[in-house]
C-alpha positions in Angstrom: 102.6 130.3 97.2 103.1 132.5 94.0 101.6 135.9 94.0 98.4 136.1 92.0 97.0 139.4 93.2 95.2 140.5 96.3 92.0 138.5 96.6 88.6 140.2 96.8 87.9 138.0 99.9 90.6 140.0 101.7 88.7 143.2 101.2 85.5 141.6 102.3 87.3 140.4 105.4 88.5 144.0 106.2 84.9 145.2 105.7 83.7 142.7 108.2 86.3 144.0 110.7 84.7 147.5 110.5 81.5 146.1 112.0 83.0 143.3 114.1 86.1 145.0 115.6 87.2 142.8 118.4 89.9 140.3 119.2 87.3 137.7 119.9 85.9 138.0 116.4 89.3 137.9 114.8 90.2 134.8 116.8 87.2 133.0 115.5 88.1 134.0 111.9 91.8 133.4 112.1 91.8 130.9 109.2 90.2 133.4 106.9 92.7 136.1 108.0 95.7 133.8 107.3 94.3 132.7 103.9 93.0 136.0 102.5 95.3 138.6 104.2 98.5 137.1 105.5 99.3 134.5 102.7 98.9 136.9 99.7 100.7 139.7 101.6 103.7 137.4 102.1 103.6 136.4 98.5 103.5 140.0 97.4 106.5 140.9 99.6 108.6 138.2 98.1 107.7 139.1 94.5 107.9 142.8 94.9 111.1 142.4 96.9 112.8 140.7 93.9 111.7 143.6 91.6 112.9 146.3 94.0 116.3 144.7 94.2 116.7 146.1 90.6 116.4 149.6 92.0 117.9 149.0 95.5 120.0 145.8 95.8 120.1 146.2 99.6 116.3 146.7 100.1 114.7 144.9 103.0 111.8 142.7 101.9 111.1 140.4 104.8 107.6 138.7 104.7 107.2 138.7 108.5 105.2 140.7 111.0 107.0 143.7 112.3 109.3 143.6 109.3 107.6 144.2 105.9 104.2 143.3 107.3 102.5 145.2 110.1 100.6 143.8 113.1 96.9 143.6 112.7 96.4 144.9 116.2 96.4 148.6 117.1 98.0 149.9 120.3 95.5 148.7 122.9 96.3 151.8 125.1 94.6 154.0 122.6 92.1 151.7 120.8 90.0 149.9 123.4 86.9 150.0 121.2 88.6 149.3 117.8 91.7 147.1 118.5 91.9 145.7 115.0 93.2 147.6 112.0 90.9 147.9 109.0 93.7 148.6 106.5 96.8 146.5 105.7 100.3 148.1 105.4 103.3 146.7 103.6 106.8 148.3 103.7 110.2 147.8 102.1 113.0 149.8 103.6 116.7 150.5 103.1 119.3 150.8 105.9 120.0 149.6 109.4 117.7 151.9 111.2 114.1 151.4 112.3 111.9 150.7 109.3 109.6 153.7 109.9 112.5 156.1 110.1 114.2 154.7 107.0 113.8 155.5 103.4 111.1 153.1 102.2 108.7 152.0 99.5 105.2 151.6 101.1 101.7 150.5 100.3 98.5 150.2 102.3 95.1 149.1 101.2 91.5 148.9 102.6 88.2 148.2 101.0 88.0 151.6 99.3 91.6 152.8 98.5 95.1 151.6 97.7 97.8 154.1 98.8 101.3 153.7 97.3 104.2 155.9 98.6 107.9 156.4 98.8 109.8 158.2 101.5 109.5 158.7 105.2 106.0 159.4 106.5 106.9 161.0 109.8 110.1 162.5 111.1 110.7 161.7 114.8 112.7 164.4 116.6 116.1 162.9 116.0 115.5 162.5 112.3 113.8 165.9 112.0 116.9 167.6 113.5 119.2 165.6 111.2 117.0 166.5 108.2 117.0 170.2 109.0 120.7 170.3 109.4 121.2 168.3 106.2 119.2 170.7 104.0 121.1 173.7 105.3 123.4 172.7 102.5 122.2 174.7 99.4 122.9 171.9 97.0 121.0 169.3 99.0 118.1 171.6 99.5 117.9 172.5 95.8 118.2 168.8 94.8 115.3 167.8 97.1 113.2 170.7 95.7 113.9 169.6 92.1 113.0 166.0 92.9 109.7 167.0 94.5 108.8 169.3 91.6 109.5 166.5 89.1 107.2 164.1 91.0 104.4 166.8 91.2 104.8 167.2 87.4 104.3 163.5 87.0 101.0 163.7 88.9 102.1 162.4 92.3 101.0 164.0 95.5 103.1 165.4 98.4 102.2 166.0 102.1 101.4 169.4 103.4 103.9 171.3 105.7 103.5 170.2 109.3 105.1 173.3 111.0 104.3 177.0 110.6 107.3 178.5 112.4 110.6 178.6 110.5 113.6 177.3 112.6 115.5 180.3 114.0 118.7 179.6 112.2 117.1 179.2 108.7 116.6 181.9 106.1 112.9 182.4 105.5 113.6 184.3 102.3 115.2 181.3 100.5 112.9 180.1 97.7 113.2 176.6 99.1 112.8 177.4 102.7 109.4 175.7 102.8 111.3 172.4 103.1 112.3 173.3 106.7 108.6 173.2 107.6 108.1 169.6 106.5 107.5 167.0 109.2 107.8 164.2 106.6 109.1 163.8 103.1 107.3 161.4 100.8 105.4 161.2 97.5 102.2 159.2 97.0 99.3 158.2 94.8 96.0 156.5 95.4 93.7 154.4 93.3 90.7 152.1 94.0 91.2 148.4 94.5 90.5 147.6 90.9 91.0 144.6 88.5 94.8 145.3 88.5 94.9 145.2 92.3 93.3 141.8 92.3 95.8 140.4 89.8 99.6 139.9 89.5 99.6 143.1 87.4 99.7 145.1 90.6 103.4 144.2 90.8 104.2 146.0 87.5 101.9 149.0 88.4 103.5 149.5 91.8 107.0 148.9 90.6 106.5 151.7 88.0 105.4 154.1 90.7 108.4 153.1 92.9 110.7 153.5 89.9 109.3 157.0 89.3 110.1 157.8 92.9 113.5 156.2 93.2 115.4 159.5 93.2 113.5 160.6 96.3 114.1 157.2 97.9 117.9 157.6 97.3 118.0 161.2 98.6 116.3 160.1 101.8 118.6 157.1 102.2 121.6 159.4 102.0 119.9 161.6 104.7 119.6 158.6 107.0 123.2 157.7 106.4 124.1 161.3 107.4 122.0 160.8 110.5 123.8 157.6 111.4 127.2 159.2 110.8 126.3 162.0 113.2 124.4 159.9 115.7 126.3 161.4 118.7 125.3 164.9 117.7 121.5 164.0 117.4 121.1 161.8 120.5 
């Protein structure tokens, strides 16, 4: 089906999950879930994937669960009383690694907010070690700082530092040393699910955001290549 925007019925469906959060309820409303959530999400992935190929010809845009689409179920080990997600995530990533540890373009939405981001939203230990080693190079560190400052100047938001203690081998007096304290590198913006969100115009809006953030995406992709190249060191 062609992408025509995210339907309002999809947000209504997510609102119902908030008060009916059980596998049994979802099973009895499976047809609505497929029609108002899954089908438009798949159409969006196909359409946005074609646009993103302009920026990144090797982008992964795969309209399947555990690929560009996320499972609707949370990890049952930690969510016995709320097993169903109440927001929907969509990801496009570059590289051969795990999608969540790859440079990516991302979006999630719920009845109240649309969140659009580019980057890597959580460094696991292997990638964190690679990142810290990578930015010990002055040029790479300065380049990342400049990219982040440019995005802030354009009105985009950045995550807060995750760590308080500087790695022992790093120079805390360096003006860009704050980068060592980051547990993720991404830029993002948010907006309410408005008229644009419910139309095909969301493609152009999100693509413009991703285009603004493409330098960050490329920098992080080069980081992941470095991590792959030095895999034996970081295992």
